[in-house]
N, C-alpha and C positions, 0 to 999 in steps of 0.2 A: 368156761374158757380154758384154752390150752395155756400152760405156763410159758412165758417168754423169758429167756435168760436176760439178765441185765446187760450182758455184753452185746446181745443182738439189738437191744433197744438203742444203745449208744451207737452201734455201727449203723443202724438205720438212720438215726439223726444226722450223723456225719455224712452218710451217703446221699441224703436229701438236701444237703447244704444248710441244715438248721444251725442256728447259733445258740439255741437253748432247748431244754426239755421242760415241759410244764406238767405238773402233777395235780390233776384236777378232775372235776365231774364227780368222781367218787372221792369223798373226803380223804385226803392223803394221810391223815393221822391213823386211819384204819389199816393202812399197809405201810406203816413207817419203816419197818425193817427192810422191806423190798425196795421202797423208795430210796432208802439210804444207800443200799448196794448200788443202785443206778447212779445216785448223786455223786458218789465217790469216783466211779468210773468216768462220769461226765466231766467232773472237775479235772481229772488227769488228762482228759482229751480236749481241754480248752472250751468245753461247753458250759453255759450257765444253767443254773437250776432255779425254777420258778414254781412256787406253790400257790394254789388257790384254796383257801382254808376257812373254816369257821372260827379258827383261833382258840378253840377250846381244847387245850392240850396240856400235858404235864410238863413240869420243869425238866424231867428226864428226856422227854421228847425234844424240847427246845434245845437243850444242851447238846443233843446228838446231831440235830440237823443244822444248827446255825453255822458251824464252820464250813458247810458246803452249800449254804443257801445264799443266792444272790438277790432274789426278790420274792416278795409275797404279797398277794392281795387277800385281805381278811374281810370277811363279812361281819360288819358291826351291825347286827340286825335291829337293835334297839338300845336305848339307854334305860330301859325298864326291866328290872330283875324279874318281875312277874311275867313279862313276855317270854323271857328265857325259860322260866320254870314251866309255864303252861304250854308253850309251843315247841320248845327245843329240848325239854327235859334236862336242862343245864342251868348255869348261873352266869350272871353278867360279869362279876368281879374278876374271875380268872381270865376272861377275854381281854378286859381292860389292862390287867397286869401284864399279860403276854404281849399286848401291843406295845407297851412301854419297853419291855425287855427287847423285843425285836428292833425297835427304833434305836435304842441305846447301843445295840450290837452293830449298828451300821448297815443292816440289811435294808435294801430299798423296799419301802412299805407303801402300799396303797390300800385305801378303805373303800368298801362298797356297802351301801345301805339300800336294800330292797324296800320300797315304800308300799306297804299293803294297807288299803283303806280300812279304817277303824282299828287296825292292829298296830301299825307303826307309822301313821301319818300325822300324829299329834305335833303341832308346831313347837310346843315347848320341849318335847323330847328331841326333835330335830335340832333345836337350838343347843341343847345340852351336848348332843353328839358333835356338832360343829365346834363348840367351845372346847370340848375335850380334845379333839384333834388338834386344834390350834394351840392350846396351852400345854397339854401333856405330851403331845407328840411333836409336831412342827407345822407351822403355817404352810410349808412347802409340800406337805403330805397330800397327794391327790385324793379327792373324795368323789366317788362315783355314785350317782343317784339313779336307781333303776326302777322302771315301771313294773308293777305286778300285772300278770295276765292270768286270768282264771282258766283260760282254755288250755294252758300247759301246766296248770297246777295239779298236784296229786290229791291233796286233802282239802283244798280251799276253793273248790269249783263254784261254790255258792257266793263267793265274795265278788264285789265289783272290781273292774279293772281300775288301775290308778289313773287319775285325770292328769292332763298336761299341767293344769293349774297348780296342783300341789307340788309337782316336780319343779316347776319354775319358782314357786315360793321357797322350797328347800334350797334351791340354787342361790337365791338372794340371802337366805339365812346364813349359808356358808360364806358368802361374800362379806356379810356384816360381821362375821366372826373373824375375818381377816385371812381366810383360806385363799391361796393363790391359784390353785388348780382344781376346778370343780367341773365335773362332766355329767351330762345326762345320759341315761342308758335306755335301750329299747325304744328309741325315738329316732329312727333313721332319717338322715339328712338334716337334723337340727344343728345349727351352728354352734350350739353349746357342747357338741362333741369335739370341737376343735380345741387346740391349745393356743392361747394368746400370751404374749409376754406380759408378766405381771407388772412390769414397770411402765412400758409405753403402749401396751395393748396391741402391738403388731401381731398379725396372724403368723404363727411360726409352724404349726402343724395342722393341715387340713385333712379331715377324715370324712369318709362316706361309708357307712356301715363298717365292714371289716377292712376297708381299703384306705391306704394313705394316699391322698390326692396331692399333698404338697408337704415337703419337709425340708427346711433349711438346715442342713446337717452341720455338725460342729458343736451342737449343744449350747449355742449362745444365740441370742436374738440378733438377727442381721441388721436391725435398725439401731439398737442402743447398746448392743454387746453384753447385755445382762445374761448371767448363767441361768439356764432353764432347768437345772437339776435333772438332766436326762441321763439315764444309764444306758450305755450302748451294749 
């Protein structure tokens, strides 16, 4: 690929009316220095910076990006260290430690767990994940539960696709742990993609695939006025 100057990326974002730049698809820690150059320019020009990451990064990396980071979605792949060793060639503890650092720094944090049959669908593991998010991070932290698809997998094509049943069970596990915002992923049209007020259960954001069908702007529930923890 041809190198694109950070200045051009920021100019393109502004020219297209974007409010933020997202660093994703390739793990952004791989190109931290490049991302950081873009992030600094984006901040200077009123754009927000959003990372999508596996969360396995050094303290030096976190220290460098946090001053310019507005939001991050981190893949919490499992609560089993053996899963991380065998499938990711990494370790669980640094990811958990980094999640706590990010939360304490005031960066908007969301968690995604891809539920893979036989690898990361154990209910006790999912319970530990939900309880960690609720107790060590915050019950307001969104938790996204994504279905695995073998058709688009690189190395796990022989594994079964995730059933709707385990996704819904994980959803209930999150609710039982006290999490306020839980979403199902890769399930187009499911109502659990929507955001409901955690106090009165009013529908406040309606989603269909990648489209917003309804949003009562202002960041508060129009029915009971509870803050919805929304970052504009």
